[in-house]
Kinemage of the C-alpha trace (Angstrom):
@kinemage 1
@onewidth
@group {chain A} dominant
@subgroup {mainchain}
@vectorlist {calphas} color= white
{ca unk a 1} P -106.658 -88.456 28.877
{ca unk a 2} L -104.215 -89.598 31.425
{ca unk a 3} L -105.681 -90.748 35.152
{ca unk a 4} L -103.647 -89.959 38.300
{ca unk a 5} L -102.134 -93.315 39.457
{ca unk a 6} L -103.548 -92.568 42.671
{ca unk a 7} L -107.022 -92.268 41.609
{ca unk a 8} L -106.400 -95.654 39.661
{ca unk a 9} L -105.428 -97.665 42.457
{ca unk a 10} L -108.310 -96.158 45.248
{ca unk a 11} L -110.803 -97.439 42.169
{ca unk a 12} L -108.904 -100.487 41.863
{ca unk a 13} L -108.587 -101.353 46.195
{ca unk a 14} L -112.329 -99.607 47.460
{ca unk a 15} L -114.688 -102.623 47.408
{ca unk a 16} L -117.848 -102.786 46.025
{ca unk a 17} L -116.285 -99.515 43.422
{ca unk a 18} L -117.383 -100.941 40.118
{ca unk a 19} L -114.870 -99.220 36.799
{ca unk a 20} L -116.283 -97.486 34.055
{ca unk a 21} L -116.569 -97.853 30.280
{ca unk a 22} L -114.811 -95.684 28.586
{ca unk a 23} L -115.255 -95.883 24.532
{ca unk a 24} L -112.444 -93.701 23.830
{ca unk a 25} L -113.561 -90.288 22.935
{ca unk a 26} L -116.869 -91.265 21.937
{ca unk a 27} L -116.001 -93.630 18.930
{ca unk a 28} L -118.671 -96.402 18.347
{ca unk a 29} L -118.807 -100.152 18.783
{ca unk a 30} L -116.462 -102.093 16.682
{ca unk a 31} L -116.866 -104.408 14.221
{ca unk a 32} L -120.105 -103.191 13.012
{ca unk a 33} L -121.875 -103.401 9.341
{ca unk a 34} L -123.476 -100.272 7.955
{ca unk a 35} L -126.810 -101.887 8.495
{ca unk a 36} L -126.406 -102.886 12.054
{ca unk a 37} L -125.115 -99.454 13.015
{ca unk a 38} L -128.137 -98.107 11.384
{ca unk a 39} L -130.674 -101.563 13.163
{ca unk a 40} L -129.328 -99.798 16.457
{ca unk a 41} L -129.514 -95.963 15.669
{ca unk a 42} L -133.374 -96.950 14.627
{ca unk a 43} L -134.242 -98.216 18.356
{ca unk a 44} L -133.366 -94.781 19.884
{ca unk a 45} L -134.580 -91.755 20.159
{ca unk a 46} L -132.070 -90.350 16.665
{ca unk a 47} L -135.439 -92.726 14.718
{ca unk a 48} L -136.729 -89.285 15.425
{ca unk a 49} L -134.494 -86.513 14.459
{ca unk a 50} L -135.655 -85.451 11.543
{ca unk a 51} L -132.732 -85.698 8.818
{ca unk a 52} L -131.261 -84.168 5.927
{ca unk a 53} L -133.480 -85.232 3.534
{ca unk a 54} L -137.565 -84.519 3.576
{ca unk a 55} L -139.223 -88.139 5.392
{ca unk a 56} L -135.623 -89.222 6.695
{ca unk a 57} L -133.508 -89.451 10.082
{ca unk a 58} L -130.799 -88.415 11.032
{ca unk a 59} L -129.852 -92.156 10.785
{ca unk a 60} L -130.829 -92.880 7.481
{ca unk a 61} L -128.986 -89.495 6.501
{ca unk a 62} L -125.890 -91.716 8.891
{ca unk a 63} L -126.507 -95.106 7.555
{ca unk a 64} L -125.924 -93.481 3.714
{ca unk a 65} L -122.275 -91.407 4.905
{ca unk a 66} L -121.447 -94.928 5.933
{ca unk a 67} L -121.991 -97.184 2.513
{ca unk a 68} L -120.183 -94.428 0.908
{ca unk a 69} L -117.022 -94.347 2.756
{ca unk a 70} L -114.558 -96.539 1.461
{ca unk a 71} L -113.821 -98.073 4.811
{ca unk a 72} L -117.676 -98.433 5.279
{ca unk a 73} L -117.377 -96.674 8.839
{ca unk a 74} L -120.150 -95.129 10.994
{ca unk a 75} L -119.682 -91.646 10.588
{ca unk a 76} L -119.617 -89.224 14.273
{ca unk a 77} L -121.604 -86.769 12.411
{ca unk a 78} L -124.443 -86.468 9.520
{ca unk a 79} L -123.660 -83.584 6.801
{ca unk a 80} L -125.512 -81.532 8.941
{ca unk a 81} L -123.673 -82.232 11.890
{ca unk a 82} L -126.171 -83.474 13.567
{ca unk a 83} L -124.805 -86.067 15.781
{ca unk a 84} L -124.482 -90.289 14.826
{ca unk a 85} L -123.465 -91.614 17.900
{ca unk a 86} L -126.917 -93.692 18.332
{ca unk a 87} L -124.334 -95.329 21.683
{ca unk a 88} L -124.719 -92.353 23.259
{ca unk a 89} L -128.318 -92.766 23.892
{ca unk a 90} L -128.941 -96.159 24.267
{ca unk a 91} L -130.944 -97.407 27.469
{ca unk a 92} L -132.536 -93.625 26.832
{ca unk a 93} L -136.101 -95.061 25.395
{ca unk a 94} L -137.745 -97.819 26.821
{ca unk a 95} L -139.821 -97.450 29.829
{ca unk a 96} L -139.719 -99.573 33.466
{ca unk a 97} L -141.074 -102.633 32.949
{ca unk a 98} L -143.543 -101.817 35.734
{ca unk a 99} L -144.520 -98.600 33.650
{ca unk a 100} L -148.606 -98.051 34.085
{ca unk a 101} L -150.123 -95.900 31.665
{ca unk a 102} L -152.876 -93.001 33.124
{ca unk a 103} L -155.958 -94.580 33.872
{ca unk a 104} L -157.819 -91.529 31.844
{ca unk a 105} L -159.518 -89.496 34.616
C-alpha cells in the first residue's frame, strides 16, 4: 500500500499525532514458536471458537498446522478457512480493572 507523501508529512508535522503500527497486511508477529503462538491464541476469544475436531478450538487447529509445516510458521487460516490471526483479537478479551459485577437485585 502506497501512502501519498503529503499525508506522511502532515502526520509527522502535526504535534501530538502518533504513527499507527502496521503489521504488513495481517502477518503474525515474527520470531515466535508454534507453542508461543498457541499460548497467545488461547488468551484471546479464538480459544472458544470450535475448530475442525470435536472439543478442539481454532487455536489447536492452527497449532497443529504450524507444527506440521516445514518452517514451523503460524498459519493465517485453519483447514476450514477460520482465522488463526490471534493478534487481531488482542486487547478485547479482558475487562477493565474498575469493572464491577452486578449486585444481583
